[in-house]
TIBATI-571293 format. One record per atom (N, C-alpha, C, O): residue in three letters; y, x, z. Coordinates in pm, whole numbers, plus 50000, padded with zeros to 5 digits. Layout:
N
alaYXZ/...
***
This chain:
53
met918846984678675/met919166995178582/met920666994878553/met921236984178532/thr921287006378553/thr922717007078526/thr922977009378379/thr922187015578308/thr924097004278334/thr924487005978195/thr925387018178185/thr926397019078256/pro925027027778098/pro925887039578084/pro927227035878021/pro927307027077935/thr928257042678063/thr929577040278005/thr930007052577927/thr929757063877967/ala930647050177815/ala931117061077730/ala932497065577774/ala933347057377809/thr932717078377773/thr934017083977803/thr934717086777671/thr934177094077588/pro935897081077649/pro936577083377522/pro936947097977505/pro937377104577599/val936777102977383/val937157116577350/val938287115677248/val938087110977136/leu939457120177288/leu940617119577199/leu940757132877127/leu940347143277178/pro941337132577008/pro941557145176937/pro942417154477020/pro943407150377079/val942037166977024/val942797176977098/val943747183877001/val943297189876903/pro945037183077026/pro945977189176933/pro945907204376934/pro945897210577040/ala945847210476814/ala945887224976802/ala947307229676828/ala947517240376887/val948287221876786/val949697224376809/val950237211576869/val949797200676833/glu951177212676959/glu951727200777024/glu952067189876922/glu952867192176831/gly951467178276938/gly951767166976851/gly950987166476721/gly951137156976644/ala950167176576694/ala949407176876569/ala947967172376594/ala947377175676698/cys947407165076501/cys946007160876510/cys945137172076454/cys945457178076351/glu944047174876521/glu943127185276478/glu942227180576363/glu941637188876294/met942137167676342/met941197162176244/met941827157876112/met941127156576012/cys943127155476112/cys943787150975990/cys945177157175983/cys945637163176081/pro945867156075871/pro947167162575857/pro948337155275922/pro949487159175902/his948077144875998/his949157136976056/his949427140476201/his948547145276272/ala950657138076244/ala951017139876385/ala950327129176469/ala950057118176420/leu950037132476594/leu949387122576681/leu950237110076697/leu949697099076711/arg951557111576695/arg952437099876710/arg952317090276591/arg952707078676602/ala951777094976478/ala951597086576361/ala950307078476367/ala950067069976282/his949467081176467/his948187074276481/his948367060876552/his949107059776650/asp947667050876502/asp947557038376577/asp946237039176655/asp945567049476652/ala945857028576722/ala944637028776804/ala943397031576720/ala942527039176763/ile943307025676602/ile942147027776515/ile942097042376468/ile941027048476467/ser943247047876431/ser943297061776384/ser942887071476495/ser942147080976469/leu943367069176618/leu942977077776729/leu941467077376751/leu940837087676772/arg940917065476745/arg939457063976765/arg938687070576651/arg937677077076674/phe939167068776527/phe938517074576410/phe938527089876419/phe937497096276397/cys939677095676451/cys939777110176460/cys938947115476577/cys938337126176566/ala938917108276688/ala938097112376801/ala936617112176765/ala935877121376802/ala936177101976694/ala934767101076652/ala934437111976551/ala933347117676553/thr935387114776463/thr935187125476364/thr935007138776435/thr934127146676400/arg935827141276536/arg935727153776612/arg934427154376691/arg933747164576691/ala934087143576758/ala932887143276842/ala931617145376760/ala930677151776806/ala931587139876640/ala930407140976555/ala930437153476468/ala929467156476399/ala931547160876472/ala931707173176392/ala931417170576245/ala930657177776181/ile932057160076192/ile931857156676050/ile933177157675975/ile934257157976036/thr933087158275846/thr934267158575760/thr934337145375685/thr933367141175622/arg935467138775693/arg935647126275621/arg937137123775601/arg937967131275652/gly937477113575528/gly938867110375496/gly939657106175618/gly939187107275731/cys940837101475593/cys941767097675698/cys942057082575690/cys942087076775581/val942267076375805/val942607062175809/val943977059675870/val944327048275900/cys944737070275889/cys946057068975952/cys946977060375865/cys946937061375743/pro947807052175929/pro948707043675854/pro949917051275797/pro950687045675719/ala950067063975834/ala951197072175788/ala951097075475640/ala951967082175585/
***
């Protein structure tokens, strides 16, 4: 039996450099923030922000 692998889903910027899920620029995201915003987008949920900015 094979183990399925997940494909990471990153936030897609609405405007160059802007995060679609929070008010911060993508460059302000660390690895945790990118993952958090990607999960927020994938699950289509509304929640706070964890960006270090």
